[in-house]
All heavy atoms as an XYZ file, in Angstrom:
717
protein
N       2.190     -7.343     17.501
C       1.844     -6.385     16.478
C       0.470     -6.724     15.909
O       0.214     -7.684     15.548
C       2.927     -6.356     15.382
C       2.628     -5.315     14.344
S       3.890     -5.338     13.028
C       5.348     -4.850     13.737
N      -0.324     -5.649     16.143
C      -1.766     -5.742     15.741
C      -1.770     -5.628     14.101
O      -1.133     -4.616     13.690
C      -2.560     -4.708     16.284
C      -4.127     -4.857     15.987
C      -4.870     -3.995     16.722
C      -6.455     -4.126     16.340
N      -7.125     -3.152     16.956
N      -2.523     -6.512     13.476
C      -2.536     -6.344     11.933
C      -4.091     -6.324     11.493
O      -4.793     -7.259     11.915
C      -1.980     -7.601     11.267
O      -0.548     -7.698     11.575
C      -1.996     -7.465      9.798
N      -4.450     -5.228     10.827
C      -5.787     -5.124     10.194
C      -5.656     -5.246      8.705
O      -4.675     -4.857      8.142
C      -6.384     -3.901     10.617
C      -6.737     -3.735     11.941
O      -6.826     -4.775     12.683
N      -6.708     -2.421     12.532
N      -6.547     -5.973      8.054
C      -6.417     -6.106      6.717
C      -7.731     -5.899      5.953
O      -8.729     -6.334      6.530
C      -6.085     -7.675      6.412
C      -6.072     -8.067      4.946
C      -5.160     -7.680      4.004
C      -7.098     -8.864      4.451
C      -5.043     -8.044      2.790
C      -7.137     -9.257      3.104
C      -6.058     -8.837      2.236
N      -7.686     -5.148      4.864
C      -8.893     -4.998      4.020
C      -8.427     -5.128      2.703
O      -7.483     -4.538      2.142
C      -9.443     -3.551      4.218
C     -10.407     -3.132      3.130
C     -11.665     -3.734      3.125
C      -9.975     -2.329      2.124
C     -12.498     -3.470      2.086
C     -10.778     -2.020      1.067
C     -12.109     -2.612      1.067
O     -12.872     -2.340     -0.021
N      -9.228     -5.717      1.861
C      -9.075     -5.919      0.377
C     -10.532     -5.981     -0.202
O     -11.312     -6.836      0.254
C      -8.223     -7.042      0.012
O      -8.175     -7.195     -1.474
N     -10.786     -5.230     -1.243
C     -11.988     -5.270     -1.842
C     -12.086     -6.485     -2.877
O     -13.021     -6.923     -3.236
C     -12.399     -4.092     -2.601
O     -11.463     -3.806     -3.591
N     -10.858     -6.981     -3.131
C     -10.817     -8.148     -3.990
C     -10.425     -9.353     -3.205
O      -9.343     -9.477     -2.825
C      -9.748     -7.905     -5.095
C      -9.522     -9.192     -6.010
O     -10.210     -9.963     -6.006
O      -8.656     -9.105     -6.864
N     -11.416    -10.428     -2.862
C     -10.944    -11.456     -2.057
C      -9.897    -12.365     -2.602
O      -9.336    -13.124     -1.882
C     -12.371    -12.185     -1.927
C     -13.222    -11.679     -2.992
C     -12.718    -10.395     -3.423
N      -9.649    -12.249     -3.857
C      -8.681    -13.070     -4.675
C      -7.198    -12.680     -4.327
O      -6.325    -13.262     -4.574
N      -7.094    -11.396     -3.917
C      -5.736    -10.874     -3.642
C      -5.510    -10.633     -2.161
O      -6.111     -9.893     -1.531
C      -5.513     -9.502     -4.379
C      -4.108     -8.790     -4.252
C      -4.090     -7.549     -5.022
O      -4.889     -7.187     -5.640
O      -2.907     -7.097     -4.891
N      -4.461    -11.273     -1.631
C      -4.161    -11.208     -0.183
C      -3.037    -10.270      0.037
O      -1.808    -10.580     -0.407
C      -3.901    -12.687      0.273
C      -3.675    -12.730      1.815
O      -3.724    -11.780      2.394
O      -3.505    -13.865      2.307
N      -3.199     -9.171      0.565
C      -2.195     -8.169      0.685
C      -1.095     -8.718      1.588
O       0.054     -8.193      1.613
C      -2.795     -6.801      1.147
C      -3.464     -6.054      0.079
C      -3.924     -4.796      0.732
C      -2.698     -5.788     -1.144
N      -1.443     -9.557      2.607
C      -0.356    -10.063      3.613
C       0.740    -10.826      2.658
O       1.913    -10.760      2.949
C      -0.983    -10.884      4.592
O      -1.665    -11.945      4.112
N       0.282    -11.478      1.607
C       1.215    -12.249      0.714
C       2.040    -11.191      0.020
O       3.334    -11.383     -0.055
C       0.381    -13.156     -0.171
C      -0.348    -14.276      0.589
C       1.368    -13.745     -1.168
C       0.568    -15.214      1.417
N       1.336    -10.110     -0.386
C       2.144     -9.124     -1.251
C       3.145     -8.528     -0.250
O       4.271     -8.204     -0.632
C       1.273     -8.030     -1.674
C       0.319     -8.636     -2.753
C       2.020     -6.886     -2.341
C      -0.712     -7.685     -3.237
N       2.788     -8.220      1.062
C       3.683     -7.610      1.894
C       4.941     -8.645      2.221
O       6.084     -8.232      2.201
C       3.009     -7.402      3.352
C       3.873     -6.863      4.424
C       4.425     -5.569      3.994
C       3.006     -6.769      5.673
N       4.661     -9.994      2.332
C       5.799    -10.849      2.518
C       6.749    -10.845      1.373
O       7.931    -10.810      1.550
C       5.185    -12.349      2.720
C       4.554    -12.525      4.060
C       3.891    -13.927      3.968
C       5.596    -12.379      5.274
N       6.140    -10.881      0.155
C       7.052    -10.769     -0.974
C       7.921     -9.411     -1.074
O       8.879     -9.370     -1.511
C       6.119    -10.824     -2.313
C       5.803    -12.289     -2.808
C       4.554    -12.705     -2.778
C       6.817    -13.157     -2.994
C       4.218    -14.010     -3.110
C       6.587    -14.511     -3.299
C       5.225    -14.918     -3.324
O       4.880    -16.122     -3.704
N       7.149     -8.387     -0.657
C       7.908     -7.063     -0.613
C       8.938     -7.007      0.301
O      10.131     -6.534      0.189
C       6.791     -5.920     -0.235
C       7.505     -4.549     -0.138
C       7.823     -3.930     -1.502
O       7.397     -4.478     -2.573
O       8.619     -3.141     -1.605
N       8.842     -7.595      1.504
C       9.862     -7.919      2.556
C      11.016     -8.786      1.965
O      12.156     -8.350      2.002
C       9.385     -8.441      3.776
C       8.381     -7.502      4.583
C      10.488     -8.893      4.787
C       7.525     -7.977      5.698
N      10.662     -9.825      1.321
C      11.746    -10.748      0.787
C      12.492     -9.959     -0.315
O      13.704    -10.028     -0.381
C      11.112    -11.969      0.153
C      10.700    -12.888      1.208
C       9.915    -14.028      0.618
C      11.716    -13.505      2.085
N      11.734     -9.148     -1.112
C      12.314     -8.386     -2.223
C      13.373     -7.414     -1.632
O      14.449     -7.252     -2.119
C      11.265     -7.740     -3.077
C      11.926     -7.082     -4.242
O      12.860     -7.576     -4.887
N      11.286     -5.966     -4.688
N      12.862     -6.648     -0.590
C      13.791     -5.694      0.029
C      15.046     -6.310      0.560
O      16.164     -5.803      0.561
C      13.040     -4.827      1.000
C      12.034     -3.955      0.435
C      11.388     -3.088      1.472
N      10.366     -2.189      0.823
C      10.007     -1.001      1.381
N      10.470     -0.624      2.436
N       9.037     -0.443      0.777
N      14.900     -7.524      1.268
C      16.049     -8.274      1.770
C      16.920     -8.698      0.719
O      18.215     -8.513      0.862
C      15.602     -9.466      2.591
C      14.921     -9.101      3.918
C      14.409    -10.319      4.536
C      15.847     -8.413      4.821
N      16.388     -9.045     -0.509
C      17.363     -9.554     -1.564
C      18.002     -8.331     -2.191
O      19.163     -8.465     -2.695
C      16.465    -10.187     -2.682
C      15.956    -11.417     -2.357
O      16.620    -12.104     -1.396
O      15.055    -11.999     -2.890
N      17.341     -7.125     -2.206
C      17.918     -5.827     -2.737
C      18.637     -5.030     -1.707
O      18.778     -3.821     -2.044
C      16.822     -5.204     -3.523
C      16.441     -5.981     -4.735
O      17.112     -6.718     -5.388
N      15.100     -5.857     -4.972
N      18.891     -5.565     -0.650
C      19.408     -4.642      0.518
C      20.789     -4.025      0.005
O      21.609     -4.758     -0.553
C      19.798     -5.556      1.810
C      20.042     -4.801      2.894
C      19.163     -4.001      3.622
C      21.299     -4.731      3.348
C      19.437     -3.301      4.644
C      21.812     -3.958      4.510
C      20.847     -3.274      5.146
N      20.824     -2.724      0.201
C      21.891     -2.051     -0.237
C      21.830     -1.503     -1.686
O      22.604     -0.628     -2.090
N      20.823     -1.816     -2.337
C      20.610     -1.324     -3.779
C      19.277     -0.442     -3.631
O      18.316     -0.806     -2.941
C      20.377     -2.443     -4.776
O      19.298     -3.259     -4.531
C      21.684     -3.249     -4.788
N      19.168      0.409     -4.621
C      17.970      1.280     -4.696
C      16.888      0.717     -5.615
O      17.088      0.508     -6.704
C      18.363      2.791     -5.234
C      17.281      3.725     -5.307
C      17.341      4.567     -4.078
C      16.359      5.665     -4.304
N      15.991      6.294     -3.117
N      15.741      0.436     -4.961
C      14.701     -0.241     -5.714
C      13.615      0.811     -6.088
O      13.079      1.535     -5.188
C      13.955     -1.387     -4.937
O      13.004     -1.863     -5.441
N      13.325      0.979     -7.302
C      12.309      1.933     -7.793
C      10.959      1.382     -7.870
O       9.895      2.251     -7.722
C      12.744      2.375     -9.197
C      14.038      3.152     -9.393
C      14.090      4.400     -8.456
O      13.008      5.050     -8.317
N      15.192      4.824     -8.045
N      10.646      0.165     -7.939
C       9.356     -0.368     -8.099
C       8.986     -1.144     -6.738
O       9.464     -2.124     -6.409
C       9.272     -1.400     -9.213
O       8.153     -1.988     -9.309
N       7.921     -0.497     -6.168
C       7.398     -1.087     -4.937
C       5.985     -1.380     -5.047
O       5.218     -0.526     -5.722
C       7.604     -0.151     -3.777
C       8.996      0.142     -3.459
C       9.272      1.014     -2.005
C       8.459      2.110     -1.995
N       8.652      2.824     -0.680
N       5.499     -2.676     -4.590
C       4.157     -3.006     -4.720
C       3.296     -2.322     -3.561
O       2.145     -2.125     -3.760
C       3.977     -4.644     -4.679
C       4.632     -5.264     -5.883
O       4.506     -4.537     -6.980
O       5.056     -6.458     -5.807
N       3.911     -2.228     -2.426
C       3.266     -1.542     -1.366
C       3.886     -0.211     -1.014
O       5.089     -0.033     -1.026
C       3.387     -2.409     -0.110
C       2.665     -3.708     -0.174
C       2.870     -4.537      1.111
C       1.116     -3.563     -0.302
N       2.926      0.729     -0.797
C       3.421      2.068     -0.443
C       2.832      2.653      0.813
O       1.667      2.179      1.213
C       2.886      3.104     -1.672
C       3.256      2.797     -3.064
C       2.478      3.627     -4.072
C       4.709      2.871     -3.290
N       3.450      3.423      1.544
C       2.951      3.894      2.720
C       2.423      5.442      2.476
O       2.510      5.822      1.388
C       4.031      3.905      3.883
C       5.203      4.864      3.606
O       5.155      5.645      2.633
O       6.143      4.877      4.399
N       1.936      5.930      3.434
C       1.133      7.210      3.170
C       2.197      8.377      2.724
O       1.751      9.167      1.887
C       0.530      7.766      4.537
O      -0.399      6.859      4.933
N       3.388      8.326      3.242
C       4.465      9.234      2.806
C       4.694      9.098      1.306
O       4.786      9.982      0.554
C       5.609      9.133      3.627
N       4.714      7.848      0.756
C       5.006      7.727     -0.584
C       3.728      8.046     -1.469
O       3.876      8.834     -2.431
C       5.146      6.009     -0.882
C       6.355      5.552     -0.198
O       7.440      6.276     -0.174
O       6.403      4.294      0.061
N       2.549      7.889     -1.026
C       1.326      8.407     -1.628
C       1.281      9.870     -1.745
O       1.041     10.451     -2.871
C       0.075      7.938     -1.020
C      -0.273      6.513     -0.881
C      -1.600      6.147     -0.301
C      -0.195      5.828     -2.299
N       1.687     10.663     -0.753
C       1.737     11.981     -0.626
C       2.802     12.691     -1.745
O       2.553     13.459     -2.375
C       2.083     12.457      0.602
C       0.799     12.367      1.676
C       0.866     13.074      2.818
C       1.786     12.445      3.883
N       1.734     12.985      5.201
N       3.923     11.886     -1.714
C       5.063     12.342     -2.600
C       4.819     12.083     -4.102
O       4.925     12.818     -4.922
C       6.373     11.779     -2.054
C       7.602     12.211     -2.875
C       8.832     11.553     -2.433
O       8.795     10.655     -1.727
N       9.955     12.122     -2.832
N       4.412     10.666     -4.331
C       4.223     10.348     -5.692
C       3.004     10.841     -6.306
O       3.123     11.267     -7.492
C       4.353      8.734     -5.747
C       5.649      8.157     -5.181
C       4.069      8.246     -7.096
C       5.786      6.764     -4.952
N       1.941     10.688     -5.648
C       0.688     11.035     -6.266
C       0.054     12.337     -5.837
O      -1.093     12.750     -6.214
C      -0.363      9.960     -5.984
C      -0.023      8.620     -6.517
C       0.453      7.706     -5.646
C       0.030      8.350     -7.892
C       0.942      6.466     -6.105
C       0.556      7.094     -8.284
C       0.913      6.178     -7.473
O       1.306      4.945     -7.950
N       0.820     13.127     -4.960
C       0.370     14.550     -4.507
C      -0.981     14.435     -3.873
O      -1.783     15.316     -4.091
C       0.400     15.473     -5.706
C       0.521     16.916     -5.266
O       0.902     17.291     -4.119
N      -0.163     17.755     -6.123
N      -1.125     13.468     -2.927
C      -2.340     13.378     -2.312
C      -2.188     13.916     -0.779
O      -1.125     13.870     -0.273
C      -2.748     11.816     -2.074
C      -3.197     11.146     -3.409
C      -3.260      9.694     -3.178
C      -4.426     11.701     -3.966
N      -3.230     14.408     -0.351
C      -3.224     14.985      1.123
C      -3.525     13.767      2.008
O      -4.136     12.862      1.669
C      -4.159     16.130      1.324
O      -5.470     15.644      1.114
N      -3.378     14.095      3.217
C      -3.662     13.201      4.483
C      -5.237     12.757      4.347
O      -5.628     11.725      4.470
C      -3.254     13.549      5.689
C      -1.751     13.508      5.874
O      -1.206     12.612      5.521
O      -1.212     14.322      6.640
N      -6.010     13.916      4.264
C      -7.415     13.775      4.164
C      -7.955     12.998      3.007
O      -8.902     12.215      3.063
C      -8.081     15.103      4.334
O      -7.834     15.941      3.182
N      -7.191     13.175      1.818
C      -7.604     12.405      0.638
C      -7.348     10.873      0.792
O      -8.141     10.105      0.426
C      -6.947     12.932     -0.633
O      -7.443     14.346     -0.899
N      -6.172     10.626      1.375
C      -5.856      9.245      1.604
C      -6.749      8.663      2.589
O      -7.247      7.481      2.292
C      -4.249      9.116      2.127
C      -3.433      9.569      1.014
C      -3.965      7.741      2.502
C      -2.056      9.948      1.576
N      -7.050      9.316      3.606
C      -8.102      8.846      4.542
C      -9.541      8.654      3.945
O     -10.188      7.527      4.154
C      -8.152      9.842      5.803
C      -9.481      9.487      6.758
C      -9.266      8.436      7.663
C     -10.501     10.167      6.709
C     -10.297      8.002      8.390
C     -11.584      9.912      7.512
C     -11.391      8.764      8.372
O     -12.515      8.507      9.132
N      -9.902      9.559      3.143
C     -11.075      9.346      2.477
C     -11.194      8.210      1.524
O     -12.122      7.418      1.459
C     -11.604     10.652      1.628
C     -12.881     10.798      1.283
C     -13.284     12.280      0.653
N     -12.148     12.873      0.097
C     -11.530     13.840      0.509
N     -11.686     14.201      1.773
N     -10.631     14.439     -0.146
N     -10.188      7.890      0.795
C     -10.124      6.765     -0.125
C     -10.066      5.537      0.746
O     -10.809      4.528      0.447
C      -8.803      6.880     -0.960
C      -8.733      7.834     -2.030
C      -7.271      7.905     -2.563
C      -9.791      7.485     -3.144
N      -9.421      5.444      1.830
C      -9.263      4.239      2.693
C     -10.873      4.156      3.421
O     -11.273      3.035      3.415
C      -8.243      4.479      3.854
C      -7.956      3.255      4.668
C      -6.785      3.519      5.521
N      -7.064      4.651      6.465
C      -6.354      5.680      6.606
N      -5.135      5.828      6.031
N      -6.563      6.560      7.694
N     -11.302      5.195      3.784
C     -12.656      5.079      4.626
C     -13.736      4.567      3.635
O     -14.564      3.661      4.026
C     -13.039      6.369      5.153
C     -14.374      6.330      5.941
C     -14.794      7.762      6.309
N     -15.093      8.515      5.213
C     -14.993      9.890      4.895
N     -14.579     10.587      5.906
N     -15.339     10.363      3.841
N     -13.694      5.031      2.338
C     -14.739      4.622      1.397
C     -14.343      3.299      0.712
O     -15.091      2.855     -0.241
C     -14.939      5.726      0.364
C     -15.420      6.972      1.011
O     -16.276      6.959      2.012
N     -15.139      8.085      0.443
N     -13.319      2.664      1.159
C     -12.913      1.369      0.661
C     -12.620      1.419     -0.931
O     -12.924      0.467     -1.553
C     -13.803      0.275      1.044
C     -13.985      0.095      2.536
C     -14.915     -0.959      2.969
C     -14.974     -0.972      4.426
N     -15.888     -1.934      4.890
N     -12.018      2.512     -1.241
C     -11.716      2.594     -2.692
C     -10.252      2.154     -3.012
O     -10.059      1.945     -4.084
C     -11.723      4.095     -3.113
C     -12.993      4.895     -2.895
C     -14.018      4.569     -4.090
C     -15.243      5.332     -3.890
N     -16.227      5.065     -4.897
N      -9.501      1.965     -2.053
C      -8.205      1.326     -2.274
C      -7.853      0.362     -1.238
O      -8.516      0.210     -0.177
C      -7.082      2.461     -2.068
C      -7.228      3.208     -0.744
C      -7.150      3.573     -3.193
C      -6.087      4.257     -0.432
N      -7.065     -0.536     -1.630
C      -6.753     -1.808     -0.826
C      -5.605     -1.393      0.243
O      -4.643     -0.638     -0.212
C      -6.184     -2.941     -1.622
C      -7.232     -3.401     -2.533
C      -6.696     -4.428     -3.516
C      -7.832     -4.753     -4.531
N      -7.264     -5.604     -5.558
N      -5.658     -1.828      1.375
C      -4.566     -1.493      2.260
C      -4.470     -2.510      3.396
O      -5.244     -3.439      3.444
C      -4.899     -0.100      3.001
C      -6.127     -0.101      3.814
C      -6.095     -0.366      5.278
C      -7.451      0.220      3.372
C      -7.240     -0.451      6.022
C      -8.538      0.181      4.135
C      -8.369     -0.133      5.514
O      -9.562     -0.175      6.238
N      -3.286     -2.349      4.137
C      -3.181     -3.278      5.256
C      -2.496     -2.418      6.321
O      -1.774     -1.468      6.025
C      -2.204     -4.391      4.960
C      -2.039     -5.405      6.017
C      -0.885     -3.989      4.369
C      -1.423     -6.708      5.644
N      -2.853     -2.654      7.572
C      -2.459     -1.883      8.739
C      -1.523     -2.773      9.663
O      -1.911     -3.846     10.007
C      -3.480     -1.428      9.539
C      -2.998     -0.459     10.684
C      -4.253      0.188     11.468
C      -3.691      1.050     12.618
N      -4.871      1.567     13.329
N      -0.256     -2.377      9.680
C       0.714     -3.098     10.604
C       1.251     -2.295     11.598
O       1.914     -1.222     11.268
C       1.760     -3.648      9.582
C       1.479     -4.749      8.619
C       2.542     -5.096      7.644
C       0.975     -6.045      9.401
N       1.027     -2.512     12.771
C       1.596     -1.873     13.911
C       1.253     -0.320     13.868
O       2.141      0.476     14.113
N       0.108      0.001     13.407
C      -0.350      1.478     13.443
C       0.160      2.234     12.121
O      -0.131      3.379     12.009
N       0.661      1.544     11.199
C       1.086      2.152      9.967
C       0.391      1.503      8.766
O       0.283      0.225      8.739
C       2.531      2.015      9.624
C       3.123      2.786      8.549
C       4.651      2.911      8.581
C       5.125      3.800      7.374
N       6.561      3.828      7.326
N      -0.235      2.302      7.889
C      -0.979      1.838      6.759
C      -0.079      1.624      5.563
O       0.819      2.381      5.292
C      -2.000      2.843      6.325
C      -3.201      2.826      7.324
C      -3.143      3.871      8.323
C      -4.215      1.861      7.309
C      -4.113      3.953      9.167
C      -5.236      1.953      8.273
C      -5.296      3.002      9.059
O      -6.191      3.046     10.196
N      -0.250      0.560      4.807
C       0.436      0.213      3.584
C      -0.624     -0.022      2.502
O      -1.633     -0.730      2.790
C       1.389     -1.073      3.750
C       2.461     -0.772      4.556
C       2.369     -1.147      5.951
C       3.658     -0.307      4.228
C       3.409     -0.860      6.846
C       4.697     -0.011      4.988
C       4.607     -0.401      6.357
O       5.594     -0.141      7.300
N      -0.372      0.568      1.235
C      -1.371      0.504      0.170
C      -0.926     -0.240     -0.915
O       0.350     -0.193     -1.330
C      -1.697      1.945     -0.164
C      -2.169      2.818      1.028
C      -1.199      3.590      1.762
C      -3.462      2.828      1.401
C      -1.535      4.306      2.870
C      -3.876      3.597      2.538
C      -2.944      4.302      3.296
O      -3.229      5.040      4.346
N      -1.752     -0.768     -1.683
C      -1.335     -1.552     -2.922
C      -1.187     -0.474     -4.086
O      -2.185      0.295     -4.395
C      -2.514     -2.412     -3.295
O      -2.494     -2.820     -4.669
N       0.001     -0.460     -4.687
C       0.196      0.433     -5.831
C      -0.806      0.267     -6.876
O      -1.390      1.264     -7.388
C       1.586      0.238     -6.277
C       1.964      1.147     -7.526
C       3.175      0.756     -8.170
N       4.387      1.353     -7.382
C       4.935      2.541     -7.363
N       4.449      3.309     -8.181
N       5.945      2.771     -6.562
N      -1.122     -0.902     -7.140
C      -2.145     -1.227     -8.365
C      -3.422     -0.657     -8.013
O      -4.093     -0.012     -8.883
C      -2.161     -2.530     -8.655
C      -2.961     -3.018     -9.862
C      -2.955     -4.520    -10.006
N      -3.237     -5.271     -9.041
C      -3.624     -6.495     -9.099
N      -3.577     -7.181    -10.176
N      -3.947     -7.215     -8.011
N      -3.832     -0.758     -6.694
C      -5.192     -0.312     -6.356
C      -5.085      1.201     -6.500
O      -6.097      1.833     -6.807
C      -5.507     -0.743     -4.880
O      -6.485     -0.179     -4.339
N      -4.142      1.810     -5.937
C      -4.084      3.341     -5.977
C      -4.160      3.856     -7.545
O      -4.932      4.777     -7.838
C      -2.729      3.829     -5.458
C      -2.769      3.485     -3.944
C      -2.569      5.353     -5.621
C      -3.716      4.292     -3.158
N      -3.351      3.187     -8.356
C      -3.316      3.631     -9.774
C      -4.553      3.423    -10.427
O      -5.068      4.241    -11.192
C      -2.106      2.916    -10.419
C      -0.849      3.431    -10.038
C       0.451      2.879    -10.638
O       0.221      1.762    -11.286
O       1.414      3.210    -10.365
N      -5.375      2.287    -10.186
C      -6.645      2.047    -10.814
C      -7.642      3.033    -10.288
O      -8.480      3.483    -11.171
C      -7.131      0.651    -10.356
C      -6.362     -0.457    -11.051
C      -6.772     -1.884    -10.557
O      -7.686     -1.994     -9.654
O      -6.238     -2.774    -11.238
N      -7.519      3.443     -9.057
C      -8.493      4.478     -8.571
C      -8.294      5.771     -9.096
O      -9.285      6.474     -9.381
C      -8.614      4.350     -6.997
C      -9.532      5.348     -6.367
C     -10.985      5.010     -6.630
O     -11.339      3.767     -6.860
O     -11.830      5.965     -6.833
N      -7.079      6.148     -9.224
C      -6.718      7.363     -9.731
C      -7.003      7.678    -11.175
O      -7.176      8.729    -11.621
C      -5.218      7.895     -9.409
C      -5.007      8.001     -7.756
C      -3.561      8.421     -7.708
C      -5.845      9.084     -7.215
N      -7.048      6.450    -11.904
C      -7.271      6.591    -13.354
C      -8.837      6.609    -13.747
O      -9.059      6.788    -14.810
C      -6.575      5.410    -14.062
C      -5.118      5.440    -14.037
C      -4.510      4.143    -14.730
C      -4.557      6.707    -14.968
N      -9.574      6.451    -12.697
C     -11.061      6.479    -12.979
C     -11.500      7.768    -13.223
O     -11.080      8.758    -12.783
C     -11.799      5.865    -11.752
C     -11.685      4.462    -11.560
C     -12.600      4.083    -10.490
C     -12.640      2.519    -10.196
N     -13.387      2.098     -9.161
């Protein structure tokens, strides 16, 4: 599985966040979790009412932190919220 990683903050490693998110989901398997640190594109569209082109533009301009795993992008919730509050 090919993994691409981008973070504008060198102190924050999104791969570590992803591992914690996986462990959290395994711990909460079978229960509904409302708070996720990583969001996929469908989550961004639903929660923040963003279009595909807006998400692409934010990613291309390196305004948000993301990680690509197997062709799917995952975004840092904190990064999205900070950018949208500007």
